[in-house]
N, C-alpha and C positions, 0 to 999 in steps of 0.2 A: 800818381805823375798825373797832368794836364791833358786832357783829347781836346783838338781843338781842329774841328771844321773847317774847313777855305772851302766861300765863296767864289758863284760861279766870274762874278768880278774879280772878284783877290785874285783867281789862279790866273785868271790872263792879266791882272799884275804884277805875278812871279814870272810870266810865259815872256813881258817884255821886260824884264827886269835880264832876266838869263838871259835874251837873245840882245840887249846890250855892251852886258858882262861876255857876253861869249866875242863878239864880233872887237870890242873893245882886246880884251885876248891876244886876234888871231893878228890883232892890228901891232904889236906889239911881240908880238911872238916866244907872249910866252904856251908852255901847253901845260897842260893838264895833269893831274898828280894824281887819276882815279880815273881806274879803264868801264865803259860802260859799254852800254851798244850807243849811245849819242853819245857825241858830246856837248851835246847844249842840254839831255839827260842830267847828269852832271851841274850842272848850271841850273838850272833850272830846280833840283831837286834844291842846292848851294839855297837859292831864296824860297824857296817855300820851308824850307826852317827859320829861318831867317823873322816872316815876315810873322808864323805860327811862335813863337815869340816874342818877335812888339805887336802880337793882337792882348796875347796874354801880360806883357809889361810896363801897355799901352807909351809906347817906343812909335818914330814913326817909320814908315814902312820901304821896308827895303832898296837901296840907289845900286846904283853903278860903280860902283867903288872906282873906276880907268882901273881897268884890268889886277891888282890885287886888292886886296882890306890889309893886308899888313900881320895878317892874326888878326885881327879884329876889327868883329861884327860891331857892336854897337858899346857904343862908354859912359854908363850911370852911379855923378856923380864920384868920379873916380875910380868908381873898379871899374874894367876893361873886360868886353865877356865874346867869347870864338866862340856861336856856333856851329856844332857838324849834324850833319844830316844825313838816315845813313836809312835804303832804302828796304830794308827787311826790319821786322819790328824788336830781334831777339840779336841787333846789333850791339856790337861794344863799343864806345866813345873810342876813336882812333886819331894820334897823329902820329905826323911818316914819320918826325923824333923826338926828344924831350924837348930842344933846338928849339923848335916846330911851336912848340906850347908857346907860343909871346903874350899874350891876355894873363888877367886874375885870375878870368877864373873859362871853361870850356864845359857848354852845355852839349851835353845829349838829347837830340832830335831823327823822332822813328817814325819812317810813315807806315798806316795800319794801311790802308787802301791808296785813291786815290785823287777823295781827297783832305783824308783822316789822316791826324797825326798825333803823336803823341812827345808830351814836353817827358822826358824817365825823370832825365836829370843832372849835377855839379857836379865839379868837383876844380877844387886849383889848383893849381901849379904843385904844387910842393904835396897833397894826394898825391896829386898821380905820381910824380915821377917815380913818390911808393910805392906803389902797390902796382901800377899796369905793369904788366908784362912786355917783355917783346917779342913782334911775330918776324917770324922765316925770312921774312919777306923783306926786310926790313921794317919801325916803325912800334907802337909802343898802344896796344891794346888797355880797355878799365872797364870789367865785368857791368852793364847796367848795378847789378847789386852792388856792390860798391861805391856808386856814386850815391852823394849826397841826394834829399827830396828836391823836385824841382821846388812844395813851398818851401822847403826855408830859404830858395832862395833869392824867392820874392818879396816871406816876409823880410828878411835882412835888407831889402834894396829898396821896398818900400818906407819904410819905419827910417832910414838913410836920405830920397826923398823928401819924405816931409819934414824932416830934422833941419832940410836946409834948406827950406823953401821960404 
């Protein structure tokens, strides 16, 4: 696991991205899939997780994806990545259905406290489909212990990026 603490400026960026995404989604009539105390909290949590991933993998900051990202948050050398952020440290990697896992890789980021997050691990679609468990209310989850180490993904993608530079 890799732990990242966001600065106040980075948190402000996340709030700005979350507000923009929230406004765009409402204008397009899109609804939240996750329930929280506020729909803005869902957008903020997603932007925070994406920024944590971007910092570790040296990528651009998250942007307003004009309503929906289509299941892909980042692309690194033709590898598509969907970053999922959980509000509690013990949560699992979750997709609402197997068809909702559209990227090559799913990454789990968990919130430790208001400013600190952990990149827990990652899974391929194949691994997720084979090992995940269905939820009673719909969706599929994969335990943190079944995820591959995030350091392995960083190494793989960095080598791939350097070979193609």
